[in-house]
PQR file of N, CA, C, O and H, with PARSE charges and radii, in Angstrom:
ATOM      1  N   UNK A   1      32.362  41.688  -1.672 -0.4000 1.5000
ATOM      2  CA  UNK A   1      31.993  42.868  -0.921 -0.0000 2.0000
ATOM      3  C   UNK A   1      31.393  43.887  -1.878  0.5500 1.7000
ATOM      4  O   UNK A   1      31.850  44.019  -3.014 -0.5500 1.4000
ATOM      5  N   UNK A   2      30.387  44.595  -1.431 -0.4000 1.5000
ATOM      6  CA  UNK A   2      29.750  45.615  -2.265 -0.0000 2.0000
ATOM      7  C   UNK A   2      30.073  47.002  -1.732  0.5500 1.7000
ATOM      8  O   UNK A   2      30.175  47.215  -0.524 -0.5500 1.4000
ATOM      9  H   UNK A   2      30.016  44.488  -0.508  0.4000 1.0000
ATOM     10  N   UNK A   3      30.231  47.939  -2.656 -0.4000 1.5000
ATOM     11  CA  UNK A   3      30.470  49.327  -2.292 -0.0000 2.0000
ATOM     12  C   UNK A   3      29.432  50.188  -2.979  0.5500 1.7000
ATOM     13  O   UNK A   3      29.069  49.944  -4.130 -0.5500 1.4000
ATOM     14  H   UNK A   3      30.148  47.766  -3.638  0.4000 1.0000
ATOM     15  N   UNK A   4      28.965  51.178  -2.282 -0.4000 1.5000
ATOM     16  CA  UNK A   4      27.968  52.091  -2.833 -0.0000 2.0000
ATOM     17  C   UNK A   4      28.655  53.161  -3.673  0.5500 1.7000
ATOM     18  O   UNK A   4      29.681  53.710  -3.271 -0.5500 1.4000
ATOM     19  H   UNK A   4      29.259  51.376  -1.347  0.4000 1.0000
ATOM     20  N   UNK A   5      28.095  53.450  -4.825 -0.4000 1.5000
ATOM     21  CA  UNK A   5      28.587  54.527  -5.668 -0.0000 2.0000
ATOM     22  C   UNK A   5      27.506  55.594  -5.763  0.5500 1.7000
ATOM     23  O   UNK A   5      27.123  56.013  -6.855 -0.5500 1.4000
ATOM     24  H   UNK A   5      27.262  53.004  -5.152  0.4000 1.0000
ATOM     25  N   UNK A   6      27.022  56.025  -4.605 -0.4000 1.5000
ATOM     26  CA  UNK A   6      25.997  57.063  -4.557 -0.0000 2.0000
ATOM     27  C   UNK A   6      26.584  58.379  -5.063  0.5500 1.7000
ATOM     28  O   UNK A   6      27.761  58.664  -4.841 -0.5500 1.4000
ATOM     29  H   UNK A   6      27.334  55.684  -3.718  0.4000 1.0000
ATOM     30  N   UNK A   7      25.762  59.179  -5.742 -0.4000 1.5000
ATOM     31  CA  UNK A   7      26.266  60.469  -6.236 -0.0000 2.0000
ATOM     32  C   UNK A   7      26.769  61.352  -5.086  0.5500 1.7000
ATOM     33  O   UNK A   7      26.103  61.497  -4.061 -0.5500 1.4000
ATOM     34  H   UNK A   7      24.806  58.947  -5.922  0.4000 1.0000
ATOM     35  N   UNK A   8      27.940  61.930  -5.275 -0.4000 1.5000
ATOM     36  CA  UNK A   8      28.538  62.831  -4.298 -0.0000 2.0000
ATOM     37  C   UNK A   8      28.878  64.118  -5.037  0.5500 1.7000
ATOM     38  O   UNK A   8      29.369  64.070  -6.164 -0.5500 1.4000
ATOM     39  H   UNK A   8      28.481  61.812  -6.108  0.4000 1.0000
ATOM     40  N   UNK A   9      28.628  65.251  -4.425 -0.4000 1.5000
ATOM     41  CA  UNK A   9      28.831  66.521  -5.126 -0.0000 2.0000
ATOM     42  C   UNK A   9      30.295  66.807  -5.439  0.5500 1.7000
ATOM     43  O   UNK A   9      30.578  67.559  -6.372 -0.5500 1.4000
ATOM     44  H   UNK A   9      28.229  65.290  -3.509  0.4000 1.0000
ATOM     45  N   UNK A  10      31.229  66.234  -4.695 -0.4000 1.5000
ATOM     46  CA  UNK A  10      32.649  66.527  -4.920 -0.0000 2.0000
ATOM     47  C   UNK A  10      33.340  65.506  -5.816  0.5500 1.7000
ATOM     48  O   UNK A  10      34.540  65.617  -6.065 -0.5500 1.4000
ATOM     49  H   UNK A  10      30.999  65.623  -3.937  0.4000 1.0000
ATOM     50  N   UNK A  11      32.612  64.532  -6.296 -0.4000 1.5000
ATOM     51  CA  UNK A  11      33.222  63.467  -7.084 -0.0000 2.0000
ATOM     52  C   UNK A  11      32.412  63.243  -8.361  0.5500 1.7000
ATOM     53  O   UNK A  11      31.184  63.331  -8.351 -0.5500 1.4000
ATOM     54  H   UNK A  11      31.637  64.441  -6.094  0.4000 1.0000
ATOM     55  N   UNK A  12      33.108  62.953  -9.456 -0.4000 1.5000
ATOM     56  CA  UNK A  12      32.443  62.692 -10.733 -0.0000 2.0000
ATOM     57  C   UNK A  12      32.783  61.282 -11.168  0.5500 1.7000
ATOM     58  O   UNK A  12      33.954  60.903 -11.189 -0.5500 1.4000
ATOM     59  H   UNK A  12      34.105  62.881  -9.465  0.4000 1.0000
ATOM     60  N   UNK A  13      31.764  60.493 -11.517 -0.4000 1.5000
ATOM     61  CA  UNK A  13      31.969  59.130 -12.003 -0.0000 2.0000
ATOM     62  C   UNK A  13      31.701  59.098 -13.500  0.5500 1.7000
ATOM     63  O   UNK A  13      30.727  59.684 -13.973 -0.5500 1.4000
ATOM     64  H   UNK A  13      30.813  60.801 -11.500  0.4000 1.0000
ATOM     65  N   UNK A  14      32.553  58.424 -14.238 -0.4000 1.5000
ATOM     66  CA  UNK A  14      32.407  58.322 -15.684 -0.0000 2.0000
ATOM     67  C   UNK A  14      32.072  56.886 -16.051  0.5500 1.7000
ATOM     68  O   UNK A  14      32.742  55.959 -15.595 -0.5500 1.4000
ATOM     69  H   UNK A  14      33.344  57.948 -13.854  0.4000 1.0000
ATOM     70  N   UNK A  15      31.035  56.690 -16.875 -0.4000 1.5000
ATOM     71  CA  UNK A  15      30.674  55.325 -17.269 -0.0000 2.0000
ATOM     72  C   UNK A  15      31.774  54.683 -18.110  0.5500 1.7000
ATOM     73  O   UNK A  15      32.526  55.365 -18.807 -0.5500 1.4000
ATOM     74  H   UNK A  15      30.492  57.444 -17.245  0.4000 1.0000
ATOM     75  N   UNK A  16      31.847  53.356 -18.028 -0.4000 1.5000
ATOM     76  CA  UNK A  16      32.830  52.613 -18.810 -0.0000 2.0000
ATOM     77  C   UNK A  16      33.662  51.693 -17.942  0.5500 1.7000
ATOM     78  O   UNK A  16      33.398  51.521 -16.752 -0.5500 1.4000
ATOM     79  H   UNK A  16      31.236  52.802 -17.463  0.4000 1.0000
ATOM     80  N   UNK A  17      34.671  51.105 -18.560 -0.4000 1.5000
ATOM     81  CA  UNK A  17      35.547  50.169 -17.858 -0.0000 2.0000
ATOM     82  C   UNK A  17      36.459  50.925 -16.893  0.5500 1.7000
ATOM     83  O   UNK A  17      37.045  51.945 -17.254 -0.5500 1.4000
ATOM     84  H   UNK A  17      34.886  51.244 -19.527  0.4000 1.0000
ATOM     85  N   UNK A  18      36.572  50.425 -15.683 -0.4000 1.5000
ATOM     86  CA  UNK A  18      37.414  51.005 -14.643 -0.0000 2.0000
ATOM     87  C   UNK A  18      38.268  49.883 -14.054  0.5500 1.7000
ATOM     88  O   UNK A  18      37.987  48.706 -14.280 -0.5500 1.4000
ATOM     89  H   UNK A  18      36.095  49.596 -15.390  0.4000 1.0000
ATOM     90  N   UNK A  19      39.291  50.235 -13.313 -0.4000 1.5000
ATOM     91  CA  UNK A  19      40.126  49.221 -12.662 -0.0000 2.0000
ATOM     92  C   UNK A  19      40.782  49.815 -11.428  0.5500 1.7000
ATOM     93  O   UNK A  19      41.000  51.023 -11.336 -0.5500 1.4000
ATOM     94  H   UNK A  19      39.519  51.191 -13.129  0.4000 1.0000
ATOM     95  N   UNK A  20      41.091  48.942 -10.486 -0.4000 1.5000
ATOM     96  CA  UNK A  20      41.860  49.346  -9.310 -0.0000 2.0000
ATOM     97  C   UNK A  20      43.040  48.396  -9.156  0.5500 1.7000
ATOM     98  O   UNK A  20      42.945  47.211  -9.478 -0.5500 1.4000
ATOM     99  H   UNK A  20      40.914  47.961 -10.560  0.4000 1.0000
ATOM    100  N   UNK A  21      44.148  48.927  -8.662 -0.4000 1.5000
ATOM    101  CA  UNK A  21      45.346  48.138  -8.382 -0.0000 2.0000
ATOM    102  C   UNK A  21      45.819  48.522  -6.979  0.5500 1.7000
ATOM    103  O   UNK A  21      46.524  49.518  -6.816 -0.5500 1.4000
ATOM    104  H   UNK A  21      44.225  49.889  -8.400  0.4000 1.0000
ATOM    105  N   UNK A  22      45.439  47.746  -5.975 -0.4000 1.5000
ATOM    106  CA  UNK A  22      45.858  48.080  -4.611 -0.0000 2.0000
ATOM    107  C   UNK A  22      47.380  48.026  -4.459  0.5500 1.7000
ATOM    108  O   UNK A  22      48.029  47.091  -4.927 -0.5500 1.4000
ATOM    109  H   UNK A  22      44.867  46.937  -6.107  0.4000 1.0000
ATOM    110  N   UNK A  23      47.931  49.034  -3.804 -0.4000 1.5000
ATOM    111  CA  UNK A  23      49.371  49.091  -3.557 -0.0000 2.0000
ATOM    112  C   UNK A  23      49.579  49.239  -2.052  0.5500 1.7000
ATOM    113  O   UNK A  23      49.079  50.179  -1.434 -0.5500 1.4000
ATOM    114  H   UNK A  23      47.403  49.794  -3.424  0.4000 1.0000
ATOM    115  N   UNK A  24      50.323  48.299  -1.474 -0.4000 1.5000
ATOM    116  CA  UNK A  24      50.615  48.321  -0.047 -0.0000 2.0000
ATOM    117  C   UNK A  24      52.125  48.305   0.120  0.5500 1.7000
ATOM    118  O   UNK A  24      52.810  47.407  -0.368 -0.5500 1.4000
ATOM    119  H   UNK A  24      50.729  47.536  -1.977  0.4000 1.0000
ATOM    120  N   UNK A  25      52.628  49.305   0.812 -0.4000 1.5000
ATOM    121  CA  UNK A  25      54.076  49.441   1.017 -0.0000 2.0000
ATOM    122  C   UNK A  25      54.846  49.382  -0.298  0.5500 1.7000
ATOM    123  O   UNK A  25      55.922  48.787  -0.366 -0.5500 1.4000
ATOM    124  H   UNK A  25      52.071  50.035   1.209  0.4000 1.0000
ATOM    125  N   UNK A  26      54.298  49.996  -1.335 -0.4000 1.5000
ATOM    126  CA  UNK A  26      54.971  50.067  -2.620 -0.0000 2.0000
ATOM    127  C   UNK A  26      54.844  48.834  -3.494  0.5500 1.7000
ATOM    128  O   UNK A  26      55.384  48.812  -4.600 -0.5500 1.4000
ATOM    129  H   UNK A  26      53.424  50.480  -1.280  0.4000 1.0000
ATOM    130  N   UNK A  27      54.145  47.807  -3.029 -0.4000 1.5000
ATOM    131  CA  UNK A  27      54.001  46.568  -3.795 -0.0000 2.0000
ATOM    132  C   UNK A  27      52.561  46.424  -4.286  0.5500 1.7000
ATOM    133  O   UNK A  27      51.616  46.546  -3.506 -0.5500 1.4000
ATOM    134  H   UNK A  27      53.706  47.825  -2.131  0.4000 1.0000
ATOM    135  N   UNK A  28      52.400  46.160  -5.601 -0.4000 1.5000
ATOM    136  CA  UNK A  28      51.067  45.970  -6.165 -0.0000 2.0000
ATOM    137  C   UNK A  28      50.511  44.605  -5.786  0.5500 1.7000
ATOM    138  O   UNK A  28      51.227  43.604  -5.793 -0.5500 1.4000
ATOM    139  H   UNK A  28      53.167  46.060  -6.234  0.4000 1.0000
ATOM    140  N   UNK A  29      49.237  44.579  -5.459 -0.4000 1.5000
ATOM    141  CA  UNK A  29      48.567  43.343  -5.061 -0.0000 2.0000
ATOM    142  C   UNK A  29      47.409  43.045  -6.003  0.5500 1.7000
ATOM    143  O   UNK A  29      46.249  43.072  -5.593 -0.5500 1.4000
ATOM    144  H   UNK A  29      48.655  45.392  -5.454  0.4000 1.0000
ATOM    145  N   UNK A  30      47.721  42.762  -7.261 -0.4000 1.5000
ATOM    146  CA  UNK A  30      46.711  42.376  -8.232 -0.0000 2.0000
ATOM    147  C   UNK A  30      46.000  43.551  -8.873  0.5500 1.7000
ATOM    148  O   UNK A  30      46.341  44.716  -8.669 -0.5500 1.4000
ATOM    149  H   UNK A  30      48.664  42.740  -7.594  0.4000 1.0000
ATOM    150  N   UNK A  31      45.002  43.193  -9.653 -0.4000 1.5000
ATOM    151  CA  UNK A  31      44.214  44.180 -10.395 -0.0000 2.0000
ATOM    152  C   UNK A  31      42.789  43.663 -10.476  0.5500 1.7000
ATOM    153  O   UNK A  31      42.567  42.474 -10.705 -0.5500 1.4000
ATOM    154  H   UNK A  31      44.725  42.246  -9.818  0.4000 1.0000
ATOM    155  N   UNK A  32      41.828  44.547 -10.289 -0.4000 1.5000
ATOM    156  CA  UNK A  32      40.414  44.181 -10.395 -0.0000 2.0000
ATOM    157  C   UNK A  32      39.723  45.181 -11.306  0.5500 1.7000
ATOM    158  O   UNK A  32      39.810  46.392 -11.102 -0.5500 1.4000
ATOM    159  H   UNK A  32      42.008  45.513 -10.103  0.4000 1.0000
ATOM    160  N   UNK A  33      39.040  44.662 -12.309 -0.4000 1.5000
ATOM    161  CA  UNK A  33      38.324  45.515 -13.244 -0.0000 2.0000
ATOM    162  C   UNK A  33      36.826  45.450 -13.008  0.5500 1.7000
ATOM    163  O   UNK A  33      36.304  44.451 -12.513 -0.5500 1.4000
ATOM    164  H   UNK A  33      38.970  43.678 -12.475  0.4000 1.0000
ATOM    165  N   UNK A  34      36.144  46.525 -13.369 -0.4000 1.5000
ATOM    166  CA  UNK A  34      34.691  46.579 -13.260 -0.0000 2.0000
ATOM    167  C   UNK A  34      34.184  47.644 -14.220  0.5500 1.7000
ATOM    168  O   UNK A  34      34.960  48.463 -14.712 -0.5500 1.4000
ATOM    169  H   UNK A  34      36.569  47.336 -13.771  0.4000 1.0000
ATOM    170  N   UNK A  35      32.898  47.632 -14.481 -0.4000 1.5000
ATOM    171  CA  UNK A  35      32.300  48.595 -15.402 -0.0000 2.0000
ATOM    172  C   UNK A  35      31.258  49.427 -14.673  0.5500 1.7000
ATOM    173  O   UNK A  35      30.442  48.903 -13.915 -0.5500 1.4000
ATOM    174  H   UNK A  35      32.268  46.967 -14.081  0.4000 1.0000
ATOM    175  N   UNK A  36      31.298  50.735 -14.913 -0.4000 1.5000
ATOM    176  CA  UNK A  36      30.262  51.628 -14.400 -0.0000 2.0000
ATOM    177  C   UNK A  36      29.294  51.901 -15.533  0.5500 1.7000
ATOM    178  O   UNK A  36      29.702  52.199 -16.655 -0.5500 1.4000
ATOM    179  H   UNK A  36      31.961  51.161 -15.528  0.4000 1.0000
ATOM    180  N   UNK A  37      28.004  51.800 -15.233 -0.4000 1.5000
ATOM    181  CA  UNK A  37      27.009  52.095 -16.256 -0.0000 2.0000
ATOM    182  C   UNK A  37      26.234  53.339 -15.857  0.5500 1.7000
ATOM    183  O   UNK A  37      26.032  53.625 -14.677 -0.5500 1.4000
ATOM    184  H   UNK A  37      27.672  51.558 -14.321  0.4000 1.0000
ATOM    185  N   UNK A  38      25.815  54.057 -16.864 -0.4000 1.5000
ATOM    186  CA  UNK A  38      25.019  55.254 -16.637 -0.0000 2.0000
ATOM    187  C   UNK A  38      23.581  54.831 -16.378  0.5500 1.7000
ATOM    188  O   UNK A  38      23.033  53.997 -17.098 -0.5500 1.4000
ATOM    189  H   UNK A  38      25.979  53.824 -17.822  0.4000 1.0000
ATOM    190  N   UNK A  39      22.974  55.405 -15.352 -0.4000 1.5000
ATOM    191  CA  UNK A  39      21.586  55.077 -15.033 -0.0000 2.0000
ATOM    192  C   UNK A  39      20.691  56.266 -15.318  0.5500 1.7000
ATOM    193  O   UNK A  39      21.132  57.415 -15.310 -0.5500 1.4000
ATOM    194  H   UNK A  39      23.418  56.083 -14.767  0.4000 1.0000
ATOM    195  N   UNK A  40      19.452  55.976 -15.564 -0.4000 1.5000
ATOM    196  CA  UNK A  40      18.477  57.039 -15.783 -0.0000 2.0000
ATOM    197  C   UNK A  40      17.964  57.514 -14.442  0.5500 1.7000
ATOM    198  O   UNK A  40      17.788  56.721 -13.516 -0.5500 1.4000
ATOM    199  H   UNK A  40      19.094  55.042 -15.570  0.4000 1.0000
ATOM    200  N   UNK A  41      17.728  58.801 -14.341 -0.4000 1.5000
ATOM    201  CA  UNK A  41      17.148  59.293 -13.105 -0.0000 2.0000
ATOM    202  C   UNK A  41      17.814  60.491 -12.664  0.5500 1.7000
ATOM    203  O   UNK A  41      17.455  61.052 -11.629 -0.5500 1.4000
ATOM    204  H   UNK A  41      17.872  59.445 -15.092  0.4000 1.0000
TER
END
């Protein structure tokens, strides 16, 4: 699945390694890592 990371005025994105750990009812369901890169423009 793809998610858009379009610039939003209320949110700041920092380039580099990122990760998410979904938690449902207090239980962690894995970990997924990804990298954000800085773009020109």
